[in-house]
NUDO-929418 format. One record per residue (C-alpha): residue number from 1; x, y, z. Coordinates in steps of 0.5 Angstrom, whole numbers, padded with zeros to 4 digits, m for minus. Layout:
! residues N
pt drenvex:NUM, px:X, py:Y, pz:Z
...
//
This chain:
! residues 407
pt drenvex:1, px:0027, py:0026, pz:0055
pt drenvex:2, px:0025, py:0024, pz:0062
pt drenvex:3, px:0018, py:0023, pz:0064
pt drenvex:4, px:0015, py:0025, pz:0070
pt drenvex:5, px:0011, py:0018, pz:0070
pt drenvex:6, px:0006, py:0017, pz:0076
pt drenvex:7, px:0007, py:0010, pz:0075
pt drenvex:8, px:0015, py:0008, pz:0072
pt drenvex:9, px:0016, py:0003, pz:0067
pt drenvex:10, px:0010, py:0005, pz:0062
pt drenvex:11, px:0010, py:0005, pz:0055
pt drenvex:12, px:0009, py:0011, pz:0051
pt drenvex:13, px:0002, py:0011, pz:0047
pt drenvex:14, px:0006, py:0012, pz:0040
pt drenvex:15, px:0011, py:0007, pz:0042
pt drenvex:16, px:0006, py:0002, pz:0044
pt drenvex:17, px:0002, py:0003, pz:0037
pt drenvex:18, px:0009, py:0003, pz:0033
pt drenvex:19, px:0011, py:m0004, pz:0037
pt drenvex:20, px:0005, py:m0007, pz:0035
pt drenvex:21, px:0005, py:m0005, pz:0028
pt drenvex:22, px:0012, py:m0007, pz:0027
pt drenvex:23, px:0010, py:m0014, pz:0028
pt drenvex:24, px:0003, py:m0015, pz:0026
pt drenvex:25, px:0002, py:m0017, pz:0019
pt drenvex:26, px:m0004, py:m0015, pz:0014
pt drenvex:27, px:m0008, py:m0021, pz:0013
pt drenvex:28, px:m0006, py:m0024, pz:0006
pt drenvex:29, px:m0012, py:m0028, pz:0004
pt drenvex:30, px:m0017, py:m0025, pz:m0001
pt drenvex:31, px:m0024, py:m0027, pz:m0004
pt drenvex:32, px:m0028, py:m0024, pz:m0010
pt drenvex:33, px:m0035, py:m0020, pz:m0008
pt drenvex:34, px:m0040, py:m0017, pz:m0012
pt drenvex:35, px:m0040, py:m0010, pz:m0012
pt drenvex:36, px:m0046, py:m0009, pz:m0008
pt drenvex:37, px:m0043, py:m0013, pz:m0002
pt drenvex:38, px:m0036, py:m0009, pz:m0003
pt drenvex:39, px:m0038, py:m0003, pz:0002
pt drenvex:40, px:m0033, py:m0003, pz:0008
pt drenvex:41, px:m0029, py:m0008, pz:0005
pt drenvex:42, px:m0021, py:m0007, pz:0004
pt drenvex:43, px:m0019, py:m0008, pz:m0004
pt drenvex:44, px:m0013, py:m0013, pz:m0004
pt drenvex:45, px:m0012, py:m0011, pz:m0012
pt drenvex:46, px:m0012, py:m0005, pz:m0015
pt drenvex:47, px:m0018, py:m0004, pz:m0020
pt drenvex:48, px:m0016, py:m0002, pz:m0027
pt drenvex:49, px:m0021, py:0001, pz:m0032
pt drenvex:50, px:m0022, py:m0002, pz:m0038
pt drenvex:51, px:m0026, py:0004, pz:m0041
pt drenvex:52, px:m0025, py:0011, pz:m0042
pt drenvex:53, px:m0030, py:0015, pz:m0038
pt drenvex:54, px:m0033, py:0019, pz:m0041
pt drenvex:55, px:m0033, py:0014, pz:m0047
pt drenvex:56, px:m0033, py:0019, pz:m0052
pt drenvex:57, px:m0033, py:0027, pz:m0053
pt drenvex:58, px:m0039, py:0029, pz:m0050
pt drenvex:59, px:m0043, py:0036, pz:m0049
pt drenvex:60, px:m0042, py:0039, pz:m0042
pt drenvex:61, px:m0049, py:0043, pz:m0043
pt drenvex:62, px:m0055, py:0044, pz:m0047
pt drenvex:63, px:m0054, py:0048, pz:m0053
pt drenvex:64, px:m0052, py:0047, pz:m0060
pt drenvex:65, px:m0046, py:0044, pz:m0063
pt drenvex:66, px:m0042, py:0047, pz:m0069
pt drenvex:67, px:m0036, py:0048, pz:m0073
pt drenvex:68, px:m0032, py:0054, pz:m0069
pt drenvex:69, px:m0029, py:0057, pz:m0075
pt drenvex:70, px:m0036, py:0058, pz:m0078
pt drenvex:71, px:m0037, py:0063, pz:m0074
pt drenvex:72, px:m0031, py:0067, pz:m0077
pt drenvex:73, px:m0036, py:0068, pz:m0083
pt drenvex:74, px:m0043, py:0069, pz:m0080
pt drenvex:75, px:m0047, py:0069, pz:m0074
pt drenvex:76, px:m0052, py:0065, pz:m0077
pt drenvex:77, px:m0052, py:0057, pz:m0078
pt drenvex:78, px:m0058, py:0052, pz:m0080
pt drenvex:79, px:m0060, py:0047, pz:m0075
pt drenvex:80, px:m0060, py:0040, pz:m0078
pt drenvex:81, px:m0061, py:0035, pz:m0073
pt drenvex:82, px:m0061, py:0034, pz:m0065
pt drenvex:83, px:m0057, py:0030, pz:m0061
pt drenvex:84, px:m0059, py:0027, pz:m0054
pt drenvex:85, px:m0055, py:0023, pz:m0049
pt drenvex:86, px:m0056, py:0016, pz:m0051
pt drenvex:87, px:m0059, py:0018, pz:m0058
pt drenvex:88, px:m0053, py:0021, pz:m0062
pt drenvex:89, px:m0053, py:0025, pz:m0069
pt drenvex:90, px:m0050, py:0020, pz:m0073
pt drenvex:91, px:m0049, py:0024, pz:m0080
pt drenvex:92, px:m0043, py:0029, pz:m0082
pt drenvex:93, px:m0045, py:0036, pz:m0080
pt drenvex:94, px:m0043, py:0040, pz:m0086
pt drenvex:95, px:m0040, py:0047, pz:m0086
pt drenvex:96, px:m0046, py:0052, pz:m0084
pt drenvex:97, px:m0050, py:0047, pz:m0080
pt drenvex:98, px:m0051, py:0046, pz:m0073
pt drenvex:99, px:m0054, py:0041, pz:m0068
pt drenvex:100, px:m0059, py:0042, pz:m0062
pt drenvex:101, px:m0055, py:0038, pz:m0057
pt drenvex:102, px:m0057, py:0036, pz:m0050
pt drenvex:103, px:m0052, py:0035, pz:m0044
pt drenvex:104, px:m0048, py:0028, pz:m0044
pt drenvex:105, px:m0050, py:0027, pz:m0052
pt drenvex:106, px:m0044, py:0025, pz:m0056
pt drenvex:107, px:m0041, py:0031, pz:m0060
pt drenvex:108, px:m0043, py:0030, pz:m0067
pt drenvex:109, px:m0038, py:0028, pz:m0073
pt drenvex:110, px:m0035, py:0035, pz:m0076
pt drenvex:111, px:m0037, py:0039, pz:m0070
pt drenvex:112, px:m0032, py:0042, pz:m0065
pt drenvex:113, px:m0035, py:0046, pz:m0060
pt drenvex:114, px:m0042, py:0047, pz:m0056
pt drenvex:115, px:m0045, py:0054, pz:m0055
pt drenvex:116, px:m0050, py:0054, pz:m0049
pt drenvex:117, px:m0057, py:0056, pz:m0051
pt drenvex:118, px:m0057, py:0062, pz:m0047
pt drenvex:119, px:m0052, py:0065, pz:m0052
pt drenvex:120, px:m0057, py:0064, pz:m0058
pt drenvex:121, px:m0063, py:0066, pz:m0062
pt drenvex:122, px:m0068, py:0061, pz:m0065
pt drenvex:123, px:m0072, py:0063, pz:m0071
pt drenvex:124, px:m0074, py:0056, pz:m0074
pt drenvex:125, px:m0068, py:0053, pz:m0077
pt drenvex:126, px:m0064, py:0059, pz:m0077
pt drenvex:127, px:m0060, py:0060, pz:m0071
pt drenvex:128, px:m0056, py:0066, pz:m0069
pt drenvex:129, px:m0050, py:0066, pz:m0064
pt drenvex:130, px:m0048, py:0071, pz:m0060
pt drenvex:131, px:m0042, py:0068, pz:m0058
pt drenvex:132, px:m0036, py:0066, pz:m0062
pt drenvex:133, px:m0033, py:0060, pz:m0058
pt drenvex:134, px:m0026, py:0057, pz:m0058
pt drenvex:135, px:m0025, py:0050, pz:m0061
pt drenvex:136, px:m0027, py:0045, pz:m0055
pt drenvex:137, px:m0032, py:0050, pz:m0052
pt drenvex:138, px:m0036, py:0046, pz:m0047
pt drenvex:139, px:m0034, py:0039, pz:m0049
pt drenvex:140, px:m0032, py:0034, pz:m0044
pt drenvex:141, px:m0026, py:0030, pz:m0048
pt drenvex:142, px:m0026, py:0022, pz:m0048
pt drenvex:143, px:m0022, py:0020, pz:m0042
pt drenvex:144, px:m0022, py:0026, pz:m0039
pt drenvex:145, px:m0025, py:0023, pz:m0032
pt drenvex:146, px:m0022, py:0016, pz:m0033
pt drenvex:147, px:m0017, py:0013, pz:m0038
pt drenvex:148, px:m0017, py:0006, pz:m0040
pt drenvex:149, px:m0012, py:0002, pz:m0036
pt drenvex:150, px:m0012, py:0007, pz:m0031
pt drenvex:151, px:m0012, py:0005, pz:m0023
pt drenvex:152, px:m0018, py:0008, pz:m0021
pt drenvex:153, px:m0018, py:0005, pz:m0014
pt drenvex:154, px:m0012, py:0003, pz:m0011
pt drenvex:155, px:m0011, py:m0004, pz:m0006
pt drenvex:156, px:m0011, py:m0002, pz:0001
pt drenvex:157, px:m0017, py:0002, pz:0000
pt drenvex:158, px:m0023, py:0001, pz:0005
pt drenvex:159, px:m0029, py:0002, pz:0000
pt drenvex:160, px:m0034, py:0007, pz:0001
pt drenvex:161, px:m0041, py:0010, pz:m0002
pt drenvex:162, px:m0037, py:0014, pz:m0007
pt drenvex:163, px:m0032, py:0008, pz:m0009
pt drenvex:164, px:m0038, py:0004, pz:m0011
pt drenvex:165, px:m0041, py:0009, pz:m0015
pt drenvex:166, px:m0034, py:0010, pz:m0019
pt drenvex:167, px:m0033, py:0003, pz:m0020
pt drenvex:168, px:m0040, py:0002, pz:m0022
pt drenvex:169, px:m0039, py:0008, pz:m0027
pt drenvex:170, px:m0033, py:0003, pz:m0031
pt drenvex:171, px:m0037, py:m0003, pz:m0031
pt drenvex:172, px:m0034, py:m0007, pz:m0025
pt drenvex:173, px:m0039, py:m0012, pz:m0022
pt drenvex:174, px:m0034, py:m0015, pz:m0017
pt drenvex:175, px:m0028, py:m0014, pz:m0014
pt drenvex:176, px:m0022, py:m0017, pz:m0010
pt drenvex:177, px:m0022, py:m0016, pz:m0002
pt drenvex:178, px:m0019, py:m0018, pz:0004
pt drenvex:179, px:m0022, py:m0023, pz:0007
pt drenvex:180, px:m0026, py:m0021, pz:0014
pt drenvex:181, px:m0021, py:m0021, pz:0020
pt drenvex:182, px:m0024, py:m0026, pz:0025
pt drenvex:183, px:m0024, py:m0022, pz:0032
pt drenvex:184, px:m0026, py:m0026, pz:0039
pt drenvex:185, px:m0030, py:m0022, pz:0044
pt drenvex:186, px:m0029, py:m0024, pz:0051
pt drenvex:187, px:m0031, py:m0021, pz:0058
pt drenvex:188, px:m0028, py:m0023, pz:0064
pt drenvex:189, px:m0031, py:m0022, pz:0072
pt drenvex:190, px:m0035, py:m0025, pz:0077
pt drenvex:191, px:m0038, py:m0019, pz:0078
pt drenvex:192, px:m0041, py:m0018, pz:0071
pt drenvex:193, px:m0049, py:m0020, pz:0070
pt drenvex:194, px:m0052, py:m0020, pz:0063
pt drenvex:195, px:m0057, py:m0015, pz:0061
pt drenvex:196, px:m0064, py:m0017, pz:0062
pt drenvex:197, px:m0062, py:m0021, pz:0069
pt drenvex:198, px:m0063, py:m0019, pz:0076
pt drenvex:199, px:m0057, py:m0016, pz:0080
pt drenvex:200, px:m0057, py:m0022, pz:0085
pt drenvex:201, px:m0051, py:m0021, pz:0089
pt drenvex:202, px:m0047, py:m0015, pz:0092
pt drenvex:203, px:m0042, py:m0012, pz:0088
pt drenvex:204, px:m0046, py:m0015, pz:0081
pt drenvex:205, px:m0046, py:m0010, pz:0075
pt drenvex:206, px:m0049, py:m0011, pz:0068
pt drenvex:207, px:m0044, py:m0012, pz:0063
pt drenvex:208, px:m0043, py:m0007, pz:0058
pt drenvex:209, px:m0036, py:m0007, pz:0055
pt drenvex:210, px:m0038, py:m0012, pz:0049
pt drenvex:211, px:m0044, py:m0008, pz:0047
pt drenvex:212, px:m0039, py:m0002, pz:0046
pt drenvex:213, px:m0034, py:m0006, pz:0043
pt drenvex:214, px:m0038, py:m0010, pz:0038
pt drenvex:215, px:m0041, py:m0003, pz:0036
pt drenvex:216, px:m0034, py:m0001, pz:0034
pt drenvex:217, px:m0032, py:m0007, pz:0031
pt drenvex:218, px:m0038, py:m0006, pz:0026
pt drenvex:219, px:m0034, py:0000, pz:0023
pt drenvex:220, px:m0029, py:m0005, pz:0021
pt drenvex:221, px:m0029, py:m0011, pz:0016
pt drenvex:222, px:m0029, py:m0016, pz:0021
pt drenvex:223, px:m0033, py:m0022, pz:0023
pt drenvex:224, px:m0034, py:m0022, pz:0031
pt drenvex:225, px:m0034, py:m0028, pz:0035
pt drenvex:226, px:m0038, py:m0027, pz:0042
pt drenvex:227, px:m0035, py:m0031, pz:0047
pt drenvex:228, px:m0040, py:m0028, pz:0052
pt drenvex:229, px:m0038, py:m0027, pz:0060
pt drenvex:230, px:m0033, py:m0032, pz:0063
pt drenvex:231, px:m0032, py:m0032, pz:0070
pt drenvex:232, px:m0026, py:m0031, pz:0074
pt drenvex:233, px:m0025, py:m0039, pz:0074
pt drenvex:234, px:m0018, py:m0040, pz:0071
pt drenvex:235, px:m0019, py:m0047, pz:0068
pt drenvex:236, px:m0025, py:m0044, pz:0064
pt drenvex:237, px:m0021, py:m0038, pz:0062
pt drenvex:238, px:m0016, py:m0042, pz:0059
pt drenvex:239, px:m0021, py:m0046, pz:0055
pt drenvex:240, px:m0024, py:m0040, pz:0052
pt drenvex:241, px:m0018, py:m0037, pz:0051
pt drenvex:242, px:m0015, py:m0043, pz:0047
pt drenvex:243, px:m0021, py:m0044, pz:0043
pt drenvex:244, px:m0021, py:m0036, pz:0041
pt drenvex:245, px:m0014, py:m0037, pz:0040
pt drenvex:246, px:m0014, py:m0043, pz:0035
pt drenvex:247, px:m0020, py:m0040, pz:0031
pt drenvex:248, px:m0019, py:m0032, pz:0031
pt drenvex:249, px:m0014, py:m0027, pz:0028
pt drenvex:250, px:m0015, py:m0023, pz:0034
pt drenvex:251, px:m0017, py:m0024, pz:0041
pt drenvex:252, px:m0020, py:m0018, pz:0045
pt drenvex:253, px:m0021, py:m0019, pz:0052
pt drenvex:254, px:m0024, py:m0014, pz:0057
pt drenvex:255, px:m0022, py:m0014, pz:0065
pt drenvex:256, px:m0017, py:m0019, pz:0068
pt drenvex:257, px:m0011, py:m0015, pz:0066
pt drenvex:258, px:m0010, py:m0011, pz:0072
pt drenvex:259, px:m0006, py:m0014, pz:0079
pt drenvex:260, px:m0012, py:m0017, pz:0083
pt drenvex:261, px:m0012, py:m0024, pz:0086
pt drenvex:262, px:m0017, py:m0026, pz:0081
pt drenvex:263, px:m0014, py:m0023, pz:0075
pt drenvex:264, px:m0012, py:m0029, pz:0071
pt drenvex:265, px:m0011, py:m0026, pz:0064
pt drenvex:266, px:m0004, py:m0025, pz:0065
pt drenvex:267, px:m0002, py:m0032, pz:0068
pt drenvex:268, px:m0006, py:m0035, pz:0062
pt drenvex:269, px:m0002, py:m0031, pz:0057
pt drenvex:270, px:0004, py:m0033, pz:0060
pt drenvex:271, px:0002, py:m0040, pz:0059
pt drenvex:272, px:m0001, py:m0041, pz:0052
pt drenvex:273, px:0003, py:m0035, pz:0049
pt drenvex:274, px:0007, py:m0029, pz:0050
pt drenvex:275, px:0006, py:m0022, pz:0052
pt drenvex:276, px:0010, py:m0017, pz:0048
pt drenvex:277, px:0008, py:m0011, pz:0053
pt drenvex:278, px:0004, py:m0010, pz:0059
pt drenvex:279, px:0002, py:m0003, pz:0062
pt drenvex:280, px:0001, py:0003, pz:0057
pt drenvex:281, px:0002, py:0011, pz:0059
pt drenvex:282, px:m0005, py:0012, pz:0057
pt drenvex:283, px:m0011, py:0015, pz:0062
pt drenvex:284, px:m0015, py:0012, pz:0062
pt drenvex:285, px:m0013, py:0005, pz:0060
pt drenvex:286, px:m0006, py:0004, pz:0063
pt drenvex:287, px:m0007, py:m0004, pz:0064
pt drenvex:288, px:m0007, py:m0005, pz:0057
pt drenvex:289, px:m0004, py:m0011, pz:0054
pt drenvex:290, px:m0001, py:m0014, pz:0048
pt drenvex:291, px:0001, py:m0021, pz:0046
pt drenvex:292, px:0000, py:m0027, pz:0042
pt drenvex:293, px:m0005, py:m0033, pz:0044
pt drenvex:294, px:m0004, py:m0039, pz:0040
pt drenvex:295, px:m0005, py:m0037, pz:0032
pt drenvex:296, px:m0008, py:m0030, pz:0034
pt drenvex:297, px:m0006, py:m0023, pz:0037
pt drenvex:298, px:m0008, py:m0021, pz:0043
pt drenvex:299, px:m0011, py:m0015, pz:0046
pt drenvex:300, px:m0012, py:m0015, pz:0054
pt drenvex:301, px:m0017, py:m0008, pz:0055
pt drenvex:302, px:m0018, py:m0006, pz:0062
pt drenvex:303, px:m0025, py:m0008, pz:0065
pt drenvex:304, px:m0027, py:m0001, pz:0067
pt drenvex:305, px:m0032, py:0002, pz:0061
pt drenvex:306, px:m0029, py:0008, pz:0059
pt drenvex:307, px:m0022, py:0005, pz:0059
pt drenvex:308, px:m0024, py:m0001, pz:0055
pt drenvex:309, px:m0027, py:0004, pz:0050
pt drenvex:310, px:m0021, py:0009, pz:0050
pt drenvex:311, px:m0016, py:0004, pz:0049
pt drenvex:312, px:m0020, py:0001, pz:0043
pt drenvex:313, px:m0020, py:0007, pz:0039
pt drenvex:314, px:m0013, py:0009, pz:0041
pt drenvex:315, px:m0009, py:0003, pz:0041
pt drenvex:316, px:m0013, py:m0003, pz:0037
pt drenvex:317, px:m0016, py:0001, pz:0032
pt drenvex:318, px:m0009, py:0002, pz:0028
pt drenvex:319, px:m0008, py:m0005, pz:0029
pt drenvex:320, px:m0014, py:m0007, pz:0026
pt drenvex:321, px:m0013, py:m0003, pz:0020
pt drenvex:322, px:m0007, py:m0006, pz:0019
pt drenvex:323, px:m0009, py:m0013, pz:0020
pt drenvex:324, px:m0015, py:m0011, pz:0015
pt drenvex:325, px:m0010, py:m0009, pz:0010
pt drenvex:326, px:m0012, py:m0002, pz:0010
pt drenvex:327, px:m0007, py:0004, pz:0008
pt drenvex:328, px:m0004, py:0007, pz:0014
pt drenvex:329, px:m0009, py:0013, pz:0016
pt drenvex:330, px:m0006, py:0019, pz:0020
pt drenvex:331, px:m0011, py:0021, pz:0025
pt drenvex:332, px:m0014, py:0028, pz:0024
pt drenvex:333, px:m0014, py:0033, pz:0030
pt drenvex:334, px:m0017, py:0040, pz:0031
pt drenvex:335, px:m0014, py:0046, pz:0035
pt drenvex:336, px:m0018, py:0049, pz:0040
pt drenvex:337, px:m0018, py:0054, pz:0046
pt drenvex:338, px:m0019, py:0051, pz:0053
pt drenvex:339, px:m0025, py:0054, pz:0056
pt drenvex:340, px:m0023, py:0053, pz:0063
pt drenvex:341, px:m0017, py:0050, pz:0067
pt drenvex:342, px:m0016, py:0043, pz:0065
pt drenvex:343, px:m0013, py:0039, pz:0070
pt drenvex:344, px:m0008, py:0034, pz:0069
pt drenvex:345, px:m0002, py:0030, pz:0072
pt drenvex:346, px:0004, py:0029, pz:0068
pt drenvex:347, px:0006, py:0022, pz:0067
pt drenvex:348, px:0001, py:0019, pz:0062
pt drenvex:349, px:m0002, py:0021, pz:0055
pt drenvex:350, px:m0010, py:0023, pz:0058
pt drenvex:351, px:m0016, py:0023, pz:0053
pt drenvex:352, px:m0021, py:0027, pz:0057
pt drenvex:353, px:m0028, py:0027, pz:0054
pt drenvex:354, px:m0030, py:0034, pz:0052
pt drenvex:355, px:m0035, py:0038, pz:0049
pt drenvex:356, px:m0033, py:0043, pz:0043
pt drenvex:357, px:m0036, py:0049, pz:0040
pt drenvex:358, px:m0035, py:0055, pz:0037
pt drenvex:359, px:m0036, py:0062, pz:0041
pt drenvex:360, px:m0039, py:0068, pz:0039
pt drenvex:361, px:m0032, py:0070, pz:0036
pt drenvex:362, px:m0033, py:0064, pz:0032
pt drenvex:363, px:m0027, py:0061, pz:0035
pt drenvex:364, px:m0027, py:0053, pz:0037
pt drenvex:365, px:m0027, py:0052, pz:0045
pt drenvex:366, px:m0027, py:0046, pz:0049
pt drenvex:367, px:m0029, py:0044, pz:0056
pt drenvex:368, px:m0028, py:0037, pz:0059
pt drenvex:369, px:m0035, py:0034, pz:0060
pt drenvex:370, px:m0036, py:0033, pz:0067
pt drenvex:371, px:m0032, py:0028, pz:0072
pt drenvex:372, px:m0027, py:0024, pz:0068
pt drenvex:373, px:m0027, py:0017, pz:0072
pt drenvex:374, px:m0026, py:0011, pz:0068
pt drenvex:375, px:m0032, py:0008, pz:0070
pt drenvex:376, px:m0037, py:0014, pz:0068
pt drenvex:377, px:m0039, py:0012, pz:0061
pt drenvex:378, px:m0044, py:0018, pz:0061
pt drenvex:379, px:m0037, py:0022, pz:0060
pt drenvex:380, px:m0036, py:0019, pz:0053
pt drenvex:381, px:m0044, py:0018, pz:0051
pt drenvex:382, px:m0045, py:0026, pz:0052
pt drenvex:383, px:m0039, py:0028, pz:0050
pt drenvex:384, px:m0037, py:0030, pz:0042
pt drenvex:385, px:m0029, py:0029, pz:0043
pt drenvex:386, px:m0023, py:0027, pz:0046
pt drenvex:387, px:m0018, py:0033, pz:0049
pt drenvex:388, px:m0011, py:0030, pz:0048
pt drenvex:389, px:m0006, py:0032, pz:0053
pt drenvex:390, px:0001, py:0030, pz:0052
pt drenvex:391, px:0004, py:0025, pz:0057
pt drenvex:392, px:0009, py:0030, pz:0060
pt drenvex:393, px:0004, py:0036, pz:0060
pt drenvex:394, px:0001, py:0038, pz:0067
pt drenvex:395, px:m0005, py:0043, pz:0068
pt drenvex:396, px:m0008, py:0047, pz:0062
pt drenvex:397, px:m0010, py:0054, pz:0063
pt drenvex:398, px:m0016, py:0057, pz:0061
pt drenvex:399, px:m0015, py:0060, pz:0054
pt drenvex:400, px:m0009, py:0056, pz:0052
pt drenvex:401, px:m0009, py:0052, pz:0046
pt drenvex:402, px:m0010, py:0044, pz:0046
pt drenvex:403, px:m0011, py:0039, pz:0041
pt drenvex:404, px:m0018, py:0035, pz:0040
pt drenvex:405, px:m0020, py:0029, pz:0036
pt drenvex:406, px:m0028, py:0030, pz:0035
pt drenvex:407, px:m0032, py:0023, pz:0035
//
């Protein structure tokens, strides 16, 4: 297929992702952590259950436990005891007898079914049953949820709140997880000023990329090493890159990957490591670069804040998922109707920032969120989705369908 590219030689987005995932191996080192510290970590081993869940046959509701065959003879049984969750009825239940039972209580020996209390009439110890149950009625069988020896959660799973509850339910107190991936964060540029300080020279701007990237990184099982702002000084950049590359698994650098005279990142990578590719057919974020820096992988993100944000979410996220040992994920999309004409030039996949909503007919509609410049961070902050426009597509007319990726 011939791409009408606004800049020739750009790598398609999916090819860039595929190239990274082919050569970057997951971290193999693991550690044991207490269950309460496992949230967000990636399991390095399958977790097998040492017990059945539930551990014994138990009642699914409040009612009466009985022999179902008894009700072939009579509608009336004699109440001889009570079974509570945690306090079972231990004696054998004989023919003609029944047991008051509560939800979760173990099914008494000699009984095989439960009739809910609403289907009975009580007269002292005489219980009249208005329903004839089948064998196993309202009985939760041992191991019905989880069987002993079963894989409860597989390796490569990012542990969430439901996983924690599931692991606790089988008595697991600690799990083996992939160690934290060490990520270096570097911002480059003479124009960058730390927040809290005055903008002292013409052209100075406040550095914001590290705040966004650090926040995004908090959703991964990583340890972040913030190297701060490094000025456009080649020796200082080289020293910082050497330290980051020797200490971390992944180095994220913002800025300095374009073609300006003071953009030294590419030169330093050529000296200290290798560049696998540079420039991707993505808008915003074309000058994204990927390579290796000493012992670490390297991702050079553009300096413009929207470009940095979009390339992290689109290109760095699948890379980090793989490094963290997480099972592959398929991005989730919705299809919406364009609420207006959406303008685009063929040549790069465009991640426009948009607002989606349901119209009066209940249809999903999306519109771009104002100006789409790579320096307009409010376009992301005030949006709720990306509008995903294919590399070869042009303008999209109002009413046509388009893929969206909700934030």
